[in-house]
C-alpha positions as CSV (number, residue, x, y, z in Angstrom):
1,M,14.6,21.4,57.5
2,R,11.6,21.6,55.1
3,I,10.0,18.6,53.7
4,A,8.0,19.0,50.6
5,L,5.1,16.7,50.1
6,I,4.1,16.1,46.5
7,S,1.0,14.2,45.6
8,F,-0.8,13.3,42.4
9,N,-4.4,12.5,41.9
10,K,-5.4,10.5,38.9
11,K,-8.9,10.7,37.4
12,G,-9.9,8.6,34.4
13,D,-7.4,6.6,32.3
14,F,-4.9,7.1,29.6
15,S,-7.2,6.2,26.7
16,K,-6.9,9.6,25.1
17,T,-3.2,9.5,25.3
18,M,-3.1,6.0,23.9
19,K,-5.5,7.0,21.1
20,F,-3.2,10.0,20.2
21,L,-0.1,7.8,20.2
22,S,-1.8,5.2,18.1
23,S,-3.0,7.8,15.6
24,A,0.5,9.3,15.4
25,K,2.0,5.9,14.7
26,N,-0.6,5.1,12.0
27,N,-0.1,8.4,10.3
28,K,3.7,7.8,10.2
29,I,3.0,4.4,8.7
30,L,0.6,5.8,6.2
31,N,3.2,8.3,5.1
32,V,5.6,5.4,4.5
33,L,2.9,3.5,2.6
34,N,2.1,6.5,0.4
35,K,5.7,6.8,-0.6
36,F,5.7,3.2,-1.6
37,G,2.4,3.6,-3.3
38,D,3.9,6.1,-5.7
39,E,6.9,3.8,-6.2
40,G,4.7,0.9,-6.9
41,V,2.7,2.8,-9.5
42,R,5.9,3.9,-11.3
43,A,7.2,0.3,-11.2
44,L,3.9,-1.2,-12.5
45,S,3.6,1.5,-15.2
46,K,7.2,0.9,-16.4
47,N,6.8,-2.9,-16.5
48,T,3.3,-3.2,-18.0
49,P,3.4,-4.4,-21.6
50,V,2.6,-1.5,-23.9
51,D,0.3,-1.6,-26.9
52,T,-1.7,1.6,-26.7
53,G,-0.2,2.6,-23.3
54,L,-3.7,2.8,-21.7
55,T,-3.1,0.0,-19.2
56,S,0.4,1.2,-18.4
57,N,-1.0,4.6,-17.6
58,S,-4.0,3.4,-15.6
59,W,-2.3,2.3,-12.4
60,Y,-3.1,3.9,-9.0
61,Y,-3.1,3.0,-5.4
62,K,-5.1,3.6,-2.2
63,T,-4.0,3.5,1.4
64,T,-6.5,2.9,4.2
65,N,-6.3,3.2,8.0
66,S,-9.1,1.4,9.8
67,N,-9.3,-0.2,13.2
68,G,-5.6,0.4,13.8
69,K,-4.6,-1.4,10.6
70,A,-2.9,0.4,7.7
71,S,-3.0,-1.1,4.3
72,I,-2.1,-0.3,0.7
73,S,-3.6,-1.7,-2.5
74,W,-2.8,-1.1,-6.2
75,Y,-5.4,-1.0,-8.9
76,N,-5.6,-0.6,-12.7
77,S,-8.6,1.3,-14.1
78,N,-8.3,0.0,-17.6
79,V,-11.4,-2.2,-17.7
80,I,-13.1,-3.1,-21.0
81,K,-16.6,-4.6,-20.9
82,G,-16.0,-5.6,-17.3
83,V,-12.7,-7.2,-18.0
84,P,-9.5,-5.9,-16.3
85,I,-6.9,-5.7,-19.0
86,A,-4.0,-5.8,-16.6
87,I,-5.1,-9.2,-15.4
88,L,-5.4,-10.5,-19.0
89,L,-1.9,-9.4,-19.6
90,Q,-0.6,-11.0,-16.4
91,Y,-2.4,-14.4,-16.7
92,G,-3.3,-14.7,-20.4
93,H,-6.6,-15.0,-22.2
94,G,-8.5,-16.8,-24.9
95,T,-9.1,-15.3,-28.2
96,R,-12.3,-15.1,-30.3
97,N,-11.1,-17.8,-32.7
98,G,-10.3,-20.3,-29.9
99,G,-6.7,-19.5,-29.5
100,W,-4.8,-18.6,-26.4
101,V,-2.6,-15.6,-25.7
102,E,0.0,-16.5,-23.0
103,G,0.2,-14.2,-20.0
104,L,3.4,-12.4,-19.0
105,D,4.3,-12.2,-15.3
106,Y,5.1,-8.5,-15.1
107,I,3.4,-7.6,-11.8
108,N,5.4,-9.8,-9.4
109,P,8.9,-8.9,-10.7
110,A,7.9,-5.2,-10.7
111,M,6.5,-5.3,-7.1
112,K,9.0,-7.6,-5.4
113,P,11.6,-4.9,-4.7
114,I,8.9,-2.5,-3.6
115,F,7.5,-5.1,-1.1
116,D,10.9,-6.0,0.2
117,N,11.9,-2.4,0.8
118,M,8.4,-1.4,2.2
119,S,8.4,-4.2,4.8
120,N,11.9,-3.1,6.0
121,K,10.9,0.6,6.2
122,V,7.5,-0.1,7.9
123,W,9.2,-2.4,10.4
124,K,11.8,0.3,11.2
125,E,9.0,2.9,11.6
126,V,7.0,0.8,13.9
127,N,10.1,0.0,16.1
128,R,10.9,3.7,16.3
129,L,7.6,4.6,18.0
């Protein structure tokens, strides 16, 4: 009868493995966020009130992955004399003659379905890892 002896020696720790797994997880989440970034830009562009179309066509997004946290932000680059036009449309603004132009809540209704779907997809992706 032969008896096989198997032994393992461990040197160091699993920090490189954990770093790799964390990176893989964050890359998958960033892929999901990028998909929703595009969807958000389309929804915002579609729902932005149009005069010249400049504000509607000026939406973009950025995703970041820093310190194990992935995030997404949407921006509008139509800024005139330091004033973001998308914000004026959303919340309203005063006029030169003392009047007031009422805002139109177009951002929240456009983004709510995106946020709802995104939270579900990201949660599923995190739980799959």
